[in-house]
C-alpha positions, 0 to 999 in steps of 0.5 A: 776563491779569488777577490774580485779585481775591482776591490779598491779601499774607496769600495771598501771605505763606503761599506765600512761606513754604511756597516758602522752607521747600520750598526749605530757606532759610526763617527767621523772620528771613526779611523775608516781608512785603518779599519778599511787597510785591516779589511783589506789586507786580511782579504788579500792574505786569505785570498792571494796568499800574500805572506804577512800577519795580517792580525788586528788588535781593535781598541775602544773605551769599552771591550763591548764597544770594541767588538762591534767594531770587530764585528763591523770589519768581518761583515766587510771581509765576509762579502768576499770571503763568506762564512770565513769567521768564528767568533770565540772567547779569549780561553780559546786562543791558549788552546793549541787544539782548538784553533787547529781544528776551527781553522778547518772551517774558518780562516778569522778568529775573532777574540771578544772580550780579552783581558790578557791577564797574562801577557807573555801567554798571549805572546806565545800563543799568537807566536805559535798560531804565526808558526803554523804557517798557512794560519788563521787570523786573530782579530783581538778586541781589547779595552784602553786598560788593556792597550797601554798595557800591551803598548807598554809590554811591547817597550820591552818586546816590540814583536807582540805589539808591533807584529804579532799584534797585527793593525792597531786601529783605537776607536777614539770616544766620543766628546761633545765636538764628535757627537755634534759632528755625528748628529750633523751628518745624521740629520743631513743623511735625512735630507736636512739642510742644517742653517749657521744658526742652528749649527752654533745653537745646537753645539751650544746645547750639546755641550752643555747636556752632552757631559751630564747625561747617563745615555751612552754615546749612541743613545744620546745621537740617535736620542737627539737626532730623532727629537729633533726630526719628530719636533721639526715635523709638527709644524705646517709646511715644514720643509727640510732646514733647520733653524735655531728654532729647532734646536731643543729647549734647556732649562736653567735654574734660576733658584736652585733651592726649590728643586729637590733639598738634597743638601747639594746644590738642589740636584737630583742624582738619577743613578740609572733609569729604574731609580728616575722611573721611581722618583716620578712616580711617587711624587706628588704633581708638584715635586714630579714636575720639579723633579722632571725639571731637575733631571733635565737640566742634568741631561738625564732625560730630554725636555720633550720626555719630561713634557710627555710624562706631565702630559703636556706639550713643551711650550705648556712645560716650559711656561709651567717650570717658569712659575716654579723657578726656571727659565729657559736658556 
């Protein structure tokens, strides 16, 4: 099957961005051009027969996240070359008979959750696959620790890291800045115009709340965007302009000794969602309010959700919380 002659890098970039957004893993910090080049190289290798190694190694903060980006690259490639990929576990690429059999039906082997316990074994497997000539393309999905081990090994044997592992695509973990940029982009995609005051105050809000949250980066972004969206459209004639008043409230302790007398400055640790739910369920009403306020302060629950659990509006929750020694930032 030949590739459509109209394919170009910008087209592939836009498709990759759309796929990442659909999977809720897009961030402005992602190296989209490198993902596009990897996809185009794979397409050319398979359709035109260009003689070069089109393998790829995708690294992210976790193997789960790397898997998702690997799936995204394959999804883009399959727009031109449908049903060309098989997803497999790491042990199978060490089985010569396995990948030779699978190659009859599939041209790409996406290897998820690569731990690479024996680097020399991986090197031999990729080398054997390459020697087959017109061979399947291997995409390895690894976390940062595995990638670092491969890189260090490359200092002794550059062939594995710099040749057999193919394109190296490192997906940066989100920090407060990346999260903020992702929130802005999602809001703009929804048609909103962001005023300077909104931008400045939201940056402050995220810098205070995100480092303490128990949510994943994508959950935090989606949760915050949805909160802003719902809050904005509770107004009469809201329009599409977001200003300072659209930034969620945060709470600051004025008397920390009133909240959660746990010997740690009043902080209530939320180890997981079940612990939080259990805490709220069995507290008396007064303690329940104080617990929720503490969780909001620590970024473990959004203010709107805390208010909902108390059957209050956000304004009512804030006024009541102030009576227990808390003030709005």
